[in-house]
Every structure is written in C-alpha cells, then in structure tokens.
N, C-alpha and C positions, 0 to 999 in steps of 0.2 A: 653367569648372570648374577649369581650371588655377590661375587667380587665387584662387578660393575655397579650393582645396586648400592653396595656399601660405600664405594668410592663416590657415587653420585650423592648419596645422603650426606657424606662427609663434606663435600664441596658446597652443598646447599647450606648446611649448618655453618660452615666457615664463612660463606658469603653473608648470611644473615647476621652473624656475629660481627663481622666487619662493618656492615651497615649500621648496626646498633652503636658500635664504638664511635664511628665517624659522626653519627647523628648526635651522640652525647657530647663529644668534644666540640663539634661545630656549634651546638646550641649554647654551650658555656662560653665559647670564644666570641660569638656574635651577640647573643642576647642575655646570657646568664650573668648573674650578679657575682658569683663566686668563681674567680679565675685562678685561685691558688693552685689548682691542679696543674697549671702550666708553669709554675715557678720552678727554676732549677735548684732552688734551695731556700730555706727559711730566711726571713728578714731579721734584722737586729732588733734589740729591745726598744730602740728609738722609733721604729717604723712598723713593727709587726701588727699594730692595731689597725692599720689601713691596708693590710695585705690583699684584700679583695678589690681594692681600687687601684689597679695598675697605672691608670692615667695620672694618678696623683704625683707620680715620680717620672713616668715615661712620656707623658704628653700624648698628643694625638698621633704623632708620627712614630711613637714607640721607641725606635732605635736611634733617633737623633741625639747626639751628645749635647748639642746646643740646647735642644728642648729640655733635656734632663737638667742641664746647668740652670736654666731659667726656673725650673721647678724647685731646685735646691734653694735658689736665692729668694724665691717667693715666700719660703718659710723661714729661712735662716739668714736672710739678707741683712737684717738689723745688726746681728751679731758678727757680721763679717766686715764691719767698718770700725775705724778708730773711734773711741779709745778701747772698744771691746775686743777687737781682733789685733793681735800682735803682728800678724802677717796678712794684712788686708790686700785686696787685689791691686791697689795702687802701688804697692811695694814692687810688684813684679811687672807691671806695665811701664814702669820707669825704665827707659832704655839702658841706664847704667847697670841695671840688674837683669838684663835680658839673658845673660849666660846662666843665670840661676835655674832657668826653665829647661835646660838641656837634659838633666837627670830626672827631674820630676816636674810635670806641668802643674805648678801650684795654682794656676788660674782655673783649673777644673776640679770641682769637689770629688768627682769619681776617680781622680788620680790617687787619692788616699782612702776614699770611703766607697768600696764596692759592695753592694748588697748581694744577698743570696750566696755568700761565701763563708759559711760558719767555720769551716776548717782553718781558715786563715785570718779570721776576724778576732781582734783583741779588744782591749778596753776602748771605750768611746767610739766604737765602730771603725777602728783603724785597720786597714788591710795592707798598709805599707810595712816594710821591715822596721822594727822598733828603733833601729839605729839610723833612721833616715836623715837625722840632723847632720850627719857627717858630710853630706853632699854640699852643704853651704858653709859649714862651720868646722871644716877639717883642721884649720889652723888656730883654733880657739886658744890653745896653750900660749900663743904669742900675745894675744890680747888679755887673757886672764891666766896668769901663771898659777893661780890657785887651783885651776882645773887640770893641771898637768897629771897625767896618768889615769884620768877618769875615762871610763869606757862610754862610748856614745849610746849604748843601749840603756844608760842610766840617766840620760838627759831629762826624761819625763817622769823620773821617780817622784814619789810624793814629796812635796815641798820644794821641788826644783823648778823646771820650766814647763809651761804649757804652750803648745804651738799657737793656738788661737787666742786664748785669754790668759795673759800673763800679767794682768794689772796689779796683782798683789804679790808678785814675785820678782819684779825687775829690781835691779840693784839699788837705785835711788830710793825706792819705796822701802826696801828692807833696811837701809841705813837710817832712814827717817824714824823707824820704829825699833831701833836697837835698844835693848835693856828696858823694855816695858815690863811692868809687873804682870804676873799671870792673869789676875782679875782686878779690874779697876774698882776703886772705891765708889765712884759715881758711875753708874751704868744704867742705860735706859734705851729703849727702842725709839726710833723717830716718831714724833707725835703725829697722830692722825689729824688731818686738816681739811678734809673734803668739804664739810659743811661751811667752813670759813672762807673758802675760795669759790663757792658756787656762783657768786656774782660775776666772776671772771671766766667761767666755763661757758664758752659760746654755744656748745651743743645742748646745754641744759634748757628744757622748755620753760623758761621763766614766766612767760605770759600765762600759760595754762596752769602752772603750779607754782605760785609765788611761795617763797620760803617763809612760811609762818605755820604755827601749830594749828592742827585741825581738831575739831570735836566730832563726836559720833554723829550728830545731826547733820554734819556737812558731808558725810560720805556720799559718793555719787554712783554707787552700785545700783543696778536695776532694781526697782521696787519689788518686782515679782520674783526675784531670785531667792531660791530656797537654800539656806545653808545654816550650819551650826553657829549660834550666836557667840561661841568661843572665838570665832574669827574676828569679830568686832573687838573683843577684849584684847586679843593678841595684837591686832593692828594698832590700837590706841597706845600701846606701850613702846612702839618702835620708833626709830629715828625717822622712818618714812612719815608717820603721822605728825611727828613734831616738826618736820621740815616741809609740810604742805603736800606730800605725795599722796594723792587720793587713789581710790580703787581703780579708776579708769587709766591711771598712769601706767599700771602694770598689766591690766587686762584688755586694753584696747591698743591696737597698732593701726595707725592711719595708713590707708592705702593711697595709691595715686589719685583715686577718685574722692579722697577725703571721707569716705564712708566709714562710720564707726561700727566695728564688728567686735562684740564681746567674746572673749576667749576665757573659759573657766580654768584652763590649764596652760597658761602662757609659758613659752620656752625662752631660751637665752636671747632670742632676737628681740624680745620685748624689753630686755634690760638695757639695750644699747643706747636708748635715748638719753639716759643719765650716766650709765657706766660703760661707755663704749671702750675705754682703755682696758678696763678689767675684763670685759668679754673678749676683746682682741687677744689679750694674754692667755686667757683660759682656752681659747681655741687652738693655741699653739702648743699647749701642754698635753700630757698623756691622758688627762681627764677629758679633754674636749676635742682632741684632734680628729676624732671620727666625725663629730658634728661639722667640723670645718670642711670635710669632704662629702657632706650630705649623706653620711652613713648613719645607721642606727647608733644610739648613744653607747659609749663605753660602759661596761659592767665589770665589777670586781672579779666575777668568774672568768673573765677573759684575760686577767692580769697574769704576769709571770711571777710577780711577788706573791708570797703566801697571804691569802685573804681568808676571812671568816666565812664559813660555808653558808651561813644564813643571810649573807649579803650578796651572794653570787649574782642574783638577778636584778639587783638595784641599778637603775639607769642613772648615769651621772650627767647632771646639768646644774645650772645655777641653784635651783631650788633643792637639789639633793643635799647640799651642805648648808644652805641658808634658811631652810625650812619656811615654806610659804606662810606669810602673815606674822611670823615671829621674828625672823631675821636676827636672832641672837648671835652676835659675833663671838661671844665667849664659848658658846656651844659649838659653833662652826670651827673654832680654832683648835679644839681638842676632842670633844666627845664624838663628833661626826667622823673624824679621822679614824678613831679607834673602833668605830662600829664596823669598819671594813678591814683595816690593815691588821695582819696577824703575824708579821715577821718579828724576829727577835729584837730589832732596834725599836720598833713601835711598842712592843709589849713591855720593854724595859723602861719606857718613859716615866711611868708613874712611880718608879723607884728612884728616880734621878733627882739631883739638886735643882734642875730646871723646873720640874713639876712642883717642887716645894715653893719655889719663887712664884709660880703661877697661882698656887692656892693662896699664898699670902696676899697677892694683889687682888684676887677675886674676893677675899674676905675683908678687904679694906685695911689690912695690917701693913701693907706696903703701898708705895705710890703707884699711880697709873703708869703703864708702859714699862714696868720693871719685871713683870712675870715673863716666863719663857714657855710658850705653847708650841704645839706642832707647827702651827702656821708661822710663828715667829721666825723659824729657821727655814722652812720649806716654802713659805709664801711671804717673803719678807716685805717690809715697807721700803720702797725705793724712791729716790728722786727721779721724776720722769718729766720730760719735756712734752707737755700736753699740746702746746702750740708754739709759735714763734715768740709769743709774749708771756706765756704762762708755764711755770715749772712748779710742780707740786709733789707732795708725798702720796704715792699710791701703792696699793698692795699688788705685788707681782703674782697674778693668778696662774701663771705658767709654772706649776709646782715643780717641774723638773729643770727649770732654767739654771739653777745653781748647784746641780747635783754632780755632774760629771764634766771635768774632774772637780772634786769637792773643794779645791782651793778657790773656786769661784764664789764660795760662801764668805770668804774672809772679809771683803770690803762691805758687803751688804748686810751681813749677819754678825759674824764673830767679833768684828772690830768694835761693835757697840759696847762690848763688855770685857773683852779679853785682849791681852797683849799679843803681839804677832808671833813671838817665839813659842809661847804656850799653845797658840792656835795651830801653828804648823805641826807641832808634835802631836797634838790631839787628833788632827785630821789624818795623820799618817798612821795612827794606832787603830788597826782594824778591830781589835778586841774591845777597845774603848768605844768605838762606834756602835758595835753590837750591843754594848752595855748602856747605850744612850748617854755617853759621857758622864757616867756616874763614877767619878774618881779622877785620878791624875794620869797623865800620859805615861805609858810604860816604855816608850822608846824616845829617842832624840834624833832629829834630822840635822844635817850639817849646815843647812841654809844660812842661818844667822851667824854661825861661826865663820863662814866664808865672807859674809857681809862685814864682819868686824875686821877681818884681814884686809879687805878691800878699803875700808875706811882708814886703817893705819897706813896702807900704801899711798892713799891720796894725800894724807897729811904729810908724809915724808917727801913726796914728790911735789907738793904744793899745788896739786890739781884739785 
C-alpha cells in the first residue's frame, strides 16, 4: 500500500506540474507579451530590442518565408534600392543573372541573415560563409589582375567591398579621390536649411502656424494650466517660438473628429506634423525601433553597449534628447549623448580634436558648421528627397544608419573634412576608433594603392 500510495502521489504531482507548465507556456504563446522563452537563440544586435514582438519579423503566418521577406523590406526596403544597394533585387530578377541564384538565393534576406544563430553569426548579422563572393566572382582575376592571389574571405575587409552599400568603395569613386590631402583646408558640414524651405514643405501646417516670431502674449496654452514660468522663458528662446510654432502645435493632435485634446506629455507622434521625415528615421533606429512596434520605449539599461547606470531607466523618445521647451540643438548634439553612453569611444570624445573644433564653434571662435559633435558623425545631415519636387538637407535620426559597415560614413560624414585615403585608413584602425580618432591612423589599407594601379592600367590601355 505504501508503494502504491507513493506512486499515486508521484503521478498526481507530475500531472499537476505538467498542467502548470502547459498553462504557463500556452498563456505566453496566446496572450503573453513576452515570447522570448520560445526563441531558439538570441537575436542579433540589430533586432534584439524587439525580441518580444515575434510578429515584427515573422508576420501573422509565422513560418512563411514570403511574409518574413515582406517584413524585412518594410524596414530595410529603402536601403535595398540603387544607389544605396550594390546588389539590389533588380540585379537578380534580370534573366541574364538567373544562374547567380543557384548557389545563394539573393532575393531572400534570410538566405544570408538568419536570426537566432549566434554560433554562426558574424559582423553585420551575416550567417553565410565569409567567402560567399566566390559564387559569382570566382574569375575576378581575369577582370582585375590586381586581385590575383587574394583570398575570397578578404573581400569584405575594411576598406574593400561591401555587399549592400559600396557607394564609397567602387573603382571610379576611388580614382576620383586619389591623392587627396588628409584634412581639407576648407571643411564644413552641410548647412541646415529647414526654416528656409518651410514654404515648400507640403505637410507643414502653414495655415495654423504661419512662419513668424511669436511673443509671450500670443501663446495659446490653456489659461487654467498650472506650470513653471520657466517654460515660457525656455520656449521664447527656441526656433519654435521664432518660427510661429505655438503651444498647441506640440500639445494637441487633431483626431478624425477634429476635437482638440490637450496632452501635457506629447510623444513622438505629435512631432510628425512638422518633422515627419525625422520621426520616420528615428523609428528605424535603435533608439526608436521599439516604438515603431508599439512596444515600451527603449531604455539605456536595455542596451548591449556600455551605458551609465544612472541613465538605465531613461525612456528614449524625441523629448529625451531635445528637452521639452528648450530644444537646444547644441545640447542634444553632445551633452545628451554623453549622459547615457559610457563606452570607450564615447568617453574619449572630449579628448579628441573633434571636440576642440566643437568648442571653438560654440564659443564663436570658429564659423558655424565647422565643429564636430557626436551628432555630426552619428546623426549626419543628409540630402533627402522629401517629395517629387523638394530635396532638402535633413538630419538622419536613424543613428545606426551609417555604423555597420562603417564605410557607410564616408560620403555622408568623413568626406566633408577628410580625404578618402586618410578616411579609409582611419576607419580601419580599431584602436583609433576607440580613441575617438584622436591622432593619426596606425595602419594602411591597400584600397587606394589598387586604385592607382587601375588608373595606370586604364591610361596605358586607353580605356
């Protein structure tokens, strides 16, 4: 009896345990917000922020490759077109290149970028063998004698080729910039022009907020609203007040019923009426991608980079960097970044030549747009097609758009001040990067040497 009783108790306990386990997993699968317990492995640094939102990548059907491809394109589609992508989809849908797909289906993102595989994932989320270029370029020695003897696992070495974005590394571009000086005598960032083109921005609410300076008596905040009068003083000094952007522009979002509802703490969706391009970029970057998936905001404590502990709980949105009612761009460009980032590269910034240039500009000793802040490199000013009829300089708020591979920084950032050969050497020097470019490159890459040989070959052959 004792044995039977023990066995009975064991099976009852086992049954209760199984019910509990099934209930727990079923609850998370069907209704739970956190589904990371079902992941076969961790996500890459580019996607881990949204790991609890499986549908962000898998779609409703979950296992459909077509649905996953659509999800990839929904986020990365702009970068997969010419001139940004050196291997756009059109290259492989061309019947003349159909045979290229036999070894690697380059039409599908997951052919080269498989998530949940940390053991086989290398830089830029690549899960293909690093020498995959050989499948299409096995006879490169015939076309480029200078490449004779080079191993295919060196194609993507720093300063050489990037599969997707090769805009600063293709041969004609290299030849165009041969023998440039390391640092230009005249150097400056693209000039900000948003205020000057407002008349042409169709999405700007011109009727409601004409572009003219406002006085304190013109503010349209509710009369019964209690707040610190410092807010008034801050607002009056901003570009908002000088451009006619009143309180309601940021605190009221018109619903379909046109009913005005005051929000004391507006989020990023309130910024889109004037800054829709900036918000769109922000939502694609690591700072804002959780908001794009209707998740809680990103916080520094969630980051994989080293962050300052007292900033761990800070929620990232537009006002985190731009400080409500102040919107001081110089503060947002340096001080706000260093309130959170605690990695070696960030901490070395204030010892760099770039920071010296920034201080000179801020003090008035140097001309505007000649200083180099954190934002100058990581949130650069770019030429952007706002519409079919308007192209303007805007700040790229997707702060990781030009990070990996870092040669993506060349055209939008480095080329404003530095020659191409110096830039390639600097971006290839990992120690110099950690030191925030405080000094000269300690290594030299062959890229420009090969470009010189190619130029000589062309001159001899007459091509």
